[in-house]
N, C-alpha and C positions, 0 to 999 in steps of 0.2 A: 759182197756189195761194195761198190766203189763209193768213197766218201769225198765230196768236194770240200775244199778248204773253206773256212769261215762260214760254214753253213749254220743257220739258226735252227736247232732241233725243234723249237717250239712252233715253228711255222710249218712243220710237217703234219700230215694227218696222223692219227694215233697209230695206225698200222705201219706207216712209214717210220714213225718214231721208234717203234719196237724193232723193226728191221735195221734201222740205222745203228742201233747199239748191239744187237745180238746176231745179225746175219753175217757172220764172218767165218771163213775157213779156220779150222783148228790151228793151222800153222801160221796164220796171219797175226803175228804178235804186235801189239802196241800200234795198231793202225792209227790210233787217235793221238799219238805223240806229237804230230806236226799240226794238229788241228788247233784253231784259235777261236775260243768261244768265251765270252764274258757276259754274265747276266746283265751288267750295266750297258752293254752294247746293244741289247735287244729288249729294252725296257717295255716297249709297246706290246711285245708278244710274251713277256714273262708270265702273265696270268694264265695263258694257255699252257705254258710249261707245267704249272702246278696241276692243271686239269689232266694232262697226260700222265703225270706222276701218280696222281690219285687213281686213275683208271688202271694203270699198270700194277700198282701195289695192291689194289683191292682184289684183283683176280690174276695174280702173277702167274699161277700155274697154267691158266688158259693162254695167256699172252706168250709165254715162252715155250709152249708145248712142242713146237716144231724143232727146237734147238737142243743140242747135246749139252751135258753138264759143262764141258769145256767152253762152249760158246756162251752159255749163261754166265759162267764165272767171268769170262773175258768182258762181257757186256757190263757186268756190275762194276768191274774195275774201271771201265771206260766212263761210266756215269759219274763215278766219284773222282776221276782223274783231274789234275789241274787244268786239262784242256777244256773240260766242261763244268766240273764242280756243280752238278745239278742241285746238290744239297744246299748250296748258297741261297737258293730261292726260299728255303725254310726260314731264313733269318732276315730276309729283306723286308724292312718296315714299310716299303712302298707297296707291298703286295697284301691282299686281304688276310688278316689274321685267321679268320675262319678257315680259309683254304689251307693255310700253313698247318694249322692244328689238325685239319682233316688228313693232310698228307702224313703226318706223324702217326695218327691213328691207323691209317692204311698200312703202314709198315708193320704194326702189330698184327693186322689181319694176315699179311703175307707170312709172318713167322709162325703164327698159330694154325694156319690152314695149308701152307705150302712147305715151308722149311721143315716142319716136323716130319714130313714124309720123304725128305731128301737126305740120303747118307752117302751120295757119290763123293769120292775123295776130292775131285776138282772144286767142289762147291764149299768145302769146309772152311777154308781160310777166308773166302769171300764173306760168308755169313758171320764168322767169328769176328772179323774186322768191321763189319757193317756199323755196329753201334759205337765202336771206338771212333770211327770216322765222323759219324753224326755228332757225337757228344763233343769231341775235341773241336769240331767245326763250330759248334755253338759258342764255346768259350773263346775261341779265336776271334769270332765275330764281335764278341764283347771286349776284345782287347785284353783278355785275362788268360793266363796260362798256368803258372806254377801253383798259385794258391788263390783260386777264384773267390771273390767277395760277393756273396748273394745280395748284400745290401746295396750294391751298385746297379742292380738290375732294374730296368723300368717295368711297368706293368705287363707289357706285351712279352718281354723276354722272360719274366717270371711265369707267365702262362705257358710259354713254350717249354720251359724247363720242367714244369709240372706235368705237361702232356707227355714228355719223354719219360719221366719217372713212372707215370701211370701205365704207359705202354710197356716198359720193361718189366714192371710188376706183373702185368698180364702175361707176358711171355714166360716169366719165371714160374708161373703157376701151371704150365703144361707139364705133362708127365715124362717127357723125353729129356733125359739128363744132358744130352748133347745140346739141345736148344736152350736148356736152363743155363748151360755154360756160356752160350752167346749172350744171354741177358745179364749174367753176372759180370761178364767182361765190360759190358756197357755201363752197368751200375758202378763198377769200379772206377770209372772215369767221370762220373756224372756230378759229383759234389753237391748232391741234393740232400737236404737235412733228413730225409726219410730213409736214405740208403742204409745206414748202419743198423737200424732196427729191423728193416726188411731182410737184409742179408743174414743177420744174426738169427732171426726166426727160421729162415731157410736152413741154416747150418745146424741149429738145435734139433730140427726135425729130420735131418738127413745124415747126420754126422757118422752114423754107424756104417754107412755104405761107402765111405770115402777113405782113401789112403791118407797117411799123415801129410804127404806132399800136397795132395789135393785140398785137404783142410787148410793148409798154410796159404794156398792160392786163394781160396774163398775168403779167408781172413784178410788178405791183401785187398780183395775187391770190397769187402766191408769197410776197410780203413781208408780206401781211396788212394792206395799206393801201388796198385797193380800196374804192370808194364804193358 
């Protein structure tokens, strides 16, 4: 699918939006590298972007059914790439908080209903890095990086941080160890006050099935020092 430059994805219909990101040949690498899209450039259509994201994430499996694992992975990287950075909409205070919270919750739906059924190799890194990108994007938007200070968050940002924590907690509760790992990775970067107790509880109840190296990695997630 040919992509015109400087196109606003939010002005597409939902079906066009899905094709825009996922309908690309396997060998067409980084088609989005030359695209130029900034949320601030399309402020009037940004609310529709959130609607598209919610619809996509709430029934991700149906939306991407026509596409191969390689195409799906490629589309995810495009969505999160600097060319589009669709996750920026989650942190934009000009957009309705309710819609932003709903988008985060829809990510939980995607992981617990779609990702748990996917073990194709091309998808693993995409899903593993998903929450890393979301969480580090949140703190970058706050202007905080190395040692985030929760006391500096306003009420809306605190609500968003809590929504991400609750969503990752939900994902961690699924029975698939692979998906649990995706959640742990996100928790390891979250810097939420509930992370330590949650991850320690998980470790205490599952420690017997992990190698020593895996236990050390989970402890890094618990302590917020995971890479």
